[in-house]
N, C-alpha and C positions, 0 to 999 in steps of 0.2 A: 175307440176301436173298434170296424167293420165287421159285424157277424159273419157276411156271409159275401162272396165277390160278385159283383152285379155284371159282368160280362157275359158269365155262364148261361149255357141256353139251360132251361131245367133239366133234360135230359142229359146232360152232362155235366151236370151240377158235381156226378160221384165220376171218377173215374173207374174204368173197366174192375179193375183189381176191387175200390172201396167197395164198389156195385157187389164183388164177390164176396168180402168179409161182409157186408151187411148182409147177404142171405144167411151166411154161415152162422152168423149171429142167431138168425131167427131159427135156422133149424136145429142149432146148438137148445136155445129156450124152449123148443117146442119138443123136444127129444122125448122130455119125463115127464109130461105134462098133456092133460086134454086140452089148455087153454090155443088159443090162436094170435099170432102175431103179426102187425103188417106194418110197414114204412110207406107214406105217401106222401110225396114231394111236389108241390105247384112253386112257381115265381110268387105271386101275389094270392092275398085271401080276399076274395071277394065281399068276405062279411065286416062289423066291423068288429065282431069277435071272436077269436082265436079258437074257441072250446068250442063257439057253435060251427064255426066251420069246421073243425076234426069232427062232429058227432053228425052232421052233416053229409062228412066223407066216408066217415063211416057205416052210415044206411045205406050211403050209393053206393060201395061196395060189398053190400048184403053181410056185411059180417055180423049181425044181427042173427043169421040163419044157423051160426055153432048150434050142435045140440045141448053142450052146457051152458051157450050163453056169456062165454069166457071170453071174448075176444080183444084183441087190445090194439089201437092204434096209435103209432106213431106219426104226428102231423108235422109238416115244415111247409112255410111259406119263406122262403128265398130274398127274393127282396122286401119281402117285409120286414125278415129278420123275427119271423116267429114260428115258435113251436108250442106243441101240446101233445096229451098225451091221455089219449079215451076209452075208457074199457066198458065194456056190455055188463050189462043189470048184475049179473048174478058176481063178476070179479068184484064189480064196484060195492054191490052191497057186504060183500068181505073186508075190504081194504078202506073203502071210502077216500075224500077227495084230498083229506090229508095226504097220506100215500100219493096219489097223483104230484099235488103241486109239489112233497119234497123229491120225488123220483124226479120232475124237471127241473128244480133247484141243482138236484143233483149233477145230471147229464151239463147243465148251465156252469159251472163251476169245470166240469173234467176238461169240457168245448175252451173255455178260455185259458185252461193252461194248454190242451192239447192241440185237438183237432176233432172237426166234426163228428168225422166215420168214427174214429176211436171211443166219443164220446156217446154216441150213440149204438155203438155195438157196445157197451159197457151198461147204458141205459138198457138194452135188449135183455139181456144177459139176466141183469136185477130181476128185472118184469118176470121172467120168463123162471126165474127160483123164485118168485111170489106162488108163480101158477101153481108150479112145482108145488108147493106145499097147500095151497085151495084146494087143486084140481090135479091130484098125484094120477099117472100116465098108469091106463088099464088096455093091459095085452090085448084083452078079447074083444074090446069094447071102442077102444081109440083109434081113429085113425086123422090123416090128415086133410083138414075140411075147407082149407082157402090155401091160395097157394101160397109159397114163402118170396116171388118177388116184389122190388120194390115201385111201387104204381107212381107214374112222373105224370103231371095233369098241366095245365098250362101255364 
């Protein structure tokens, strides 16, 4: 079973409606937390290790510049059928590698049953709940520090 269709351009991987649904999930996830969530999609991973690539993208998007160091990146390489979730140092210190690995496993399980857009939305909302628990929203201090749009690479 192929995870991703090979004929789509990476920027057209999701329909306009799916892109909107993903952005709405990001906004909903961030609504009750100071944490930040981003999604990055590219066709191929130029590195061997998907987590290393997610880390590289995380830093290139300057996601480590959030005040509380609690940003989370969902990374997808469509042609390579790879995905990873990378969390900044403060959220990672609270949840650890086991949490990220389990979240990826759940995302893949949901994807196999349904579709990637729905699975991604559910995973984003799940991470949002964790961010809320660990970094609750503070009306006086918190602001949206990073864009909510999906970033499409090459």
